[in-house]
N, C-alpha and C positions, 0 to 999 in steps of 0.2 A: 398648232400643236399636233403632234402625232404620238399616240401611245402604241408603240410597237409591241405586238404580242406573238407568242409562239404558235406553231401549228398544233402542238401536242395537246391532247386531252387524255384522260385516263384510259379511254378505250383504244386510243391509237398509240400511246406512248410505248407500249411493248414492242412495237415495230420500229422504233426510232432510237436506237442506241446512240450514245454520244462518245466521242473519243477523248482520251486524255490529251492535255496540251503538250505539244512537242515543238520546241522552238527551232528545230532544224530547218534549213532552207528548203529541203525536199518536202513535198506534201504526200499524204498517204496514198492517193490514187493518181499516179502520174498520167495514166491514160485519160482520166477525166480532165486533168489540167490541160493536156494536149488538145483534147477535143474542144474544150471551152475556148482556147486560144485560136484553134483552127476555125471555129465558128465565127469568131470575131474577124479573122482575116479573110473570110469568104466574101466579104463585100468588095474589098479592093487590095488585099494583101496586107502584110504586117506593117508596112511603112505608113499606111493611111488608116489603120484600124482604129487608132485612138480618136480620130476625128468623129467617129460614129459611136462613141461609147454611150451617148445619151439614147441611142436606139438599141444597142446591143444589151446593155445591162437590164433594162426593163423587160426585154423579151425573154432573157434567160430566167429572170424572176417570175415572169408569167408562166413559163414552161413548168417551173417548180410548183406554182400555184395549181396549175391544171392537173399535174400528175398526183399531187397530194389530194386534190379534190376527188379524183378518180378512186384513190385508195379509200377515202372516207365513204364514198358511194358504195364501193364494193363491200366494205364492212357492214354498212346498213343493209345492203342487198342480201347478205347472208342471213340476216335476221327477219327480213320481210318478204323474201321470195322473189328476188330479181331486181335488176337495175331500174327498170321502168317504174316500179313502185318506189324505189329509193329516190329517184328524181322527183316524183310527186311529193313524197314526204318532206324532202329537203326544201322544195319550193314553198311548202306550207309552213315549215318551221326551220328557218335558216340558222337557228342556234345549234342545230345538230352537227354543223360543220364549222371549222375555224373561219374559213372565208368562203362565202357563197359566190359561185361563178354563174352568171346568167348566160351561159353558152349552151346551145342545144345541138348536139351532134345529130347526124342523119338518123341513126338508130340509137337507142339507149345503151347498146353494148359497145358502141364506138367510143374511143377515147375522147375526152373533152377537148384536148389539144387539137383534134382533127378539124374542129371548126376553124381554127386559124391555119392549120397546115394546108387545107384544101381551098383556101382563098385563091381565086384565079382572075378576078376582074376588080379593078379599082382597089388593089390590095392595100395600099397606104391608107386610103379613106376608110375602108371597112375595118382594118386593124385598129385604127385610131378609135373608131366607134365602139369596137368590142372592149378595148381597154378602158375607155371612159365609162362604159356600162358596168364593168367590174368594179371600178372605183365608186360609182354611184351606189352600188349594192353593198359596199363595204366602207363605211365612213373612215375607218383607220387607213384606208389606201387613198383617200382624197388628197390631191396635191402631190402624190407620190407616183401613182401609176398613170394618171391622166394628164401629166404635164408635157408629154411628148406628142407632137403632131407628126405622124409618119407620112403625112401627105404634104408637108411643108415645102414651100418653094422659095427660091431666091432669084429675083429678076426674071420671074416667069419659068424658071427651070427647077425641076424637082431636086431637093437636096439628096434624096435617096429614092431612085426610081424603082418601079415595081419589079423589074427583073432582078436587081441586086437585093431588094427586100425579100423576094421569093427565095433567092439563093440562101440568104441568111436564115430564113424560117426553116428551110429544108436542112441546113447544117445543124441547127439547134434541135431539130426533130430526131437526130441520130441516136440520142441517148435518152432513156427514161430517167426522170429525177424524182420518183416517188419515195415514200417512206421506207419501203423495203429495198429500194434500188441503191440508195446512197444515204449515208448518215448525215444528219444536219451539219456536223462539224466538217465533213469532207466536202460537201457541196459548198459550205461556207468558206472553207479555205481556198477552194478552186475559184470561187467568186472573188475573194480577196486577191488571189493570184492575178486575175484579169485586171482588177483595179491597179495592182502594182505594175503590170505590163503597160497599162495606159499611162501611168505616172512616168515610167521610163521613157516612153515616147514623147511625152509632153515636156519633160525637163523642167526648166525654170517656170514655164507658163502654167504647168498643171500639177506639179509635185507637192504643192503646199498642203493638200489635204491628206497626204499619205505618209505615214511613218513606217520605215522599213520593218518588216515582220519581226526580225530578230531583236531590234531595238525595243519594240513593243513588248516582247516577252521578257526582256531584261527588266523593264519598268514594272510589269505585272508581278514578276517574282519578287522584286524589291518591296512591293506593297503588301505581300503576304495577306491577300484578301481572306476574310472569314465569312461564314454563312450569314446571310441577312444584312450585310453591310450596305450602307448608302454610298454609292460611288458616282463620280461626276467627272465629266470632261467639258470644260467651257468652250473649247474650240474643237469639236469632235470630228470634223471632217466626215469620213465614211464610217465612223464609230469603231474603227479597228482597235483602238486602245481599250475601250470599254469591253469589247468582245474578248480580248486577251485576258482581262481580269477574270472573266467568267471561266475561261479555259484553264487558267492557272488554279482557280478555286477547285474545279473538278479534279485536276491533277493532285492537289493537296489532299482532298477528301478521299480520293481513291488510295493514295499512299497511306493515309491513316487507317483505312479499313483493310489494307493489304488484300485487295480483291482484283488484281489484274487477271485477265483471262490469258490463255496461251498466246493470243494474237496481240497482247498488250493493251487490249481495249477492255472496257468494263460496261456492263449493262446499266441503262438509266435506272432500272428498278433496283439496282444494288448500290453502285457507287454514287448515285445522284440523290441519295436520301439526305438532303440537307436543304436548309432555307436558301433560296436563290438570292443572288445579289440584286439590289435595287439600283438599276442603271439609269443615269440621267445625263443628257448631253444637250448642248446648244451649238448650232452651226449657222454661220452668216450666209453662205452661198446656197441658194435654193436647190441647185443640182446636187450638191454634196449632201444637203439635208435629206433629199429624196433617197440618195444612195445609202445614207446611214440607216434610214428606216428599212429599206430593202435588205441591207446587210444584216440587221438585227433579226428580221423575220426569217431570212434564209438560214441563219444560224440557230433558229428555233429558240430565240431569247425574247424575254419581255423587258420593256424599258420605255422611257419617255424621252423623246428627242424634240426639242423646241427649235424654232427658227428665229433668227434675229441677231442683232449686234450685241454680243455678251458684254462688251466693255461699256457701251452706252445704255443698254437696256437689258440687264440680266433677267431672265425669265423665272429663275428658281429663287423664290423669295419666301420669307416667313414674316408676314406683316411688312413693315418698312425696312427690314434688314434682309441680308442674304440668307438663304437656306444653307445650312452647313452639312458637311458630309464626313464620313469616316475615311474615305480615300478619294484623292483627286489625281488624275493623270491627264497630261496635256502636252501638246506640241503646237503652241501658238505661232503664228507667222513671225519669223525672225525680223528684228530691227524695224518693226512697223512704225511708220511715222504719221499715222492717221489722227492721232489725238494730241490736243494742245493743253497748255497748262490750265486753262479754264475748265477743261473736262475733268481734271483732277480736283480742282478747287470747288467745283459745283456738285461734286458727287454726293448723292443723298444716302448712300449706304455705308458710310464710314469705312470705306475700303482703304483709304490713303491717309495714314496717320501722320501726325506732326513728327518731323524728323525724317520722314520718308517722302511720300507724295510724288510730285512730278519728277521723273527721272531724266528729263531732257527729251531730245527728239527721237529716241528709240524706246519703244513701249515694252521691251522685254521685262524690266523690273516693275512696270505697271501691271503686267499680267501676273507677276509673282505676288504682288500685293493683293490682287483680286483672289488669287488661289489661296493665299494664307487666310484671308477673311472668309473663305468658303469652307474652312476646316473646322470640325468639331474640336473641343478641347483636347481630345486624344487623337486627333486626325493626323494623317500623313499624306504627302503628295510626292509625285515624281514628275518633273517638268523638263522637257527638252528645250534648250535654248542655243543660240549661236555662241560659239566659243568666246567671242569678244565680250559677252555679257559678264563673264567671270573676271575680267581684268581691265576693261576700258576705264581710263582715268587714273588708274593706280600708277604711282611713280611720277605723276605730273604735278608740278607746283601749283598749277592753276586749279581753281575750284571746279569740280565736276559733279553734276547732279546725279548722274548714274552711280558714281562711286559713293556718293552720300547715302543713296538708298541701299546699296549693297552693304555699306557700313552699318546701317540701321538693322538689317537682317542679321548680321554677325553679332551685333551687340544684344539683340533680342534672343540670341541663341536658338534661332528658328531653323538654321541649316544643319541637317544631320550629315550630309555628305555631298560630294561633287564627283562625277565620273566623266573623264575625258575620253571621248569616243574616237575611233579611227577616222581618217579623212575619207571623203568621197563615198559615204554611205547614203546620203540623202539625195533625193531626185531634183531638188531645186537649188543645189549648191554643191561645191566640192569641199566646203569647210567642214571641219571635224564634228562640231556639235558637242554639247555637254548635257548630262542629266543632273539636275539639282534635286536633291531629296530634302523635303521639309518635314519637320516633326514638331507638332505642338506640345508633345509631352516626352521629351528626351529623358531617358533614364539618368539618374544621378551620376552614374559611372561615365556617362558620355557628355555631361554638362561642360560647356565651354570648350568643346572639342569638335572637330570636323574630320570625317574620314574622307581623304582624297584618294582617288583611284585613277591611275593612268593606263587606259586600255588602248592606247594609240597604235600599238603594234599587234593587237589581237584581232587580225582580220585575214580574210582570204581575198586575193585580188580577183575582181570579176569584170565583166563587160556587159553594160557600161558602168556598173557600180560595184564597189567592194561590198563585202558582207561579213557579218560575224558568224563564224561556224558555231555549231551547237556547244562545243567544248568551251568556247569563249563566253557564250551566254551563261553557261553553268559556272565558270570560273568567276566571272564578274559578280553574279548574284550571290554565290556562296561566300566569296571573300567579304563582300559588303555586309551581308547578314551576320556573318561571324564576327564582324568588327575587328578584323585582324590586319596586321601589317605584313606585307610580303615584299621582299626586296625588289626594287625597280618596278613595283606594281601598285602598292598601296601604302599610305602613311596616315597615322592619326596625328593631326596638327592642332595645337591649342589656339584658341582665338587670340591670345596675346601675340603669338607668332604671326597670325594673319594680320593683326593690327600693325606689327612692325614692317610687314610687306605692303603697307598702304592698302589693305583690304583687297588684295589680289587673291582670289580663291580658285584660280586655275590650277589643277593638279600638275600641269606641265611645269609650273613654277617651282614645285616642291619635290617632284619625283623625276629623276633622270633615268631614262630607260636604257641608255647605252649609246652606241655609235649613231643610232638613228636621230639622236638629239642634235646632231650637226645640221640636220635638214629640217627646217620648219615648213609646214604646209604653205604653198604659195598664196592660197586664198586668205590665210591668216595674216600674212605679211602685207598683202594688198589692203586688207581691211584696216590694219594698223596705220598704214600710210594715209588712207582716207581719213582716219580719225585725227591724225596729226595735221592734215590739211584743214579740216574743219576747225580745229583749235587755233591754227594760225590765222584763219579768216576772222574768227571771233576776236582774237587779240588785235588784229589789224583794225577791226571795226572800232574796238574800244579805244585804241590809240588815236585813231582819227577823230573820235568824239572829244577826247581830251585836248588835242591840239587845235581843234577847230577855232576856238576863240583867239588863238594867236596868229592865225593865218591872215594875210593881207587880202 
């Protein structure tokens, strides 16, 4: 378990303003973005940078720790008369700083990062030792900062030799990342930019833990987070969706107080006077779990990120039941085939009710059941799934378990809406993807109705991936929250009509956007063909079993 906590305390907060959430593709400090990517590429160029993300991300995180520690030392030094005294005081009482760093520069006035920057011999070995010492001194960083061995070898050859490691350290040294140098949100967004760049390079092998920034902002705006809410992501990856909930909350609170500064920013002491969200996440992959904790801290957020298999061992519990939340956001791995029928039947948490349960060999609607069970009676959720999850099995005469679970959700009136996204947004697929919004307490005026929204044409073509421009993010969120129909964009459909269409809830089935409808995404067609082949194999197997007694 890791309890991610922010850098800020009352004495330091005045130097750490936060920025309002802006879903645009551009980030506030392009130079910082460029610097952080150039640093990553300093090892071996952009093509191979992603291979070294496990080295690069912890180092940038450590640079932020060092520079913030210097800021805190300087603050104390002003009160006690010099950095030498400040160092002694902090060694004696580590609670005076957010994270205590056991690094001793040559002179008290030298930056703490200089201990790492001036390494010249056995760099990988010494760097590993320093980072492990930092983790030992800060239990919250155990398993996060000390999991990388910068001296690791493969078949007797260093994975990252000292020359390239020295070049990386020098590139990271080019900018200061202290509290007065860069706002938590700006360094946080730049950090997420780097994660996104790695996801682009990794494609299918590494994109699962990353949801495109603009999709995350759509989800966060749909959730309308309020101060003090309990929020949860059962498959949190690098914690991007949780972080965007907090950014949107700040945006909402700033708008309510009408306190934007001329720069469009607002000071933490003004716009941030609200109870923070209580952020909870669980992640299966150790490297992504560590990344999530670093991402939370670097964004100056507090939260609890657990490690483990959420489906088989959910860590957030209330007795022998699941802990419940006000808001859930998630992008679980699509079409996951890890779980069998016995995993559903043996579940001790009552997540899979009669009439729903095992959805077949794809776990999308298994995750939906976990998420629904994780909501408070007034809770809402936004979940990204493969487009096929909205329609598989519909229109087929054969029994389909996934369709049966989808039918159960419709009949329970748990679905508030479905958004059809443009194709080629996600890093692990070219398929469009959908956002399904759940609501445990739909207003009476929305009972037995589902808002379907087809945003398939609201994108800008990019390389290697398309993206939603800011106006599309705003249009999607505002249309959905207003619960209104827009020609060729959104429709309010009764559950009786959904039933007549065999529980197909894909917006593309009900909303025709124009000439583009002549062309269906290739990935969607291929997936449908795969599904038909699976059904044909099942039918063949059943037929062979029936005919077996009659064969000679």
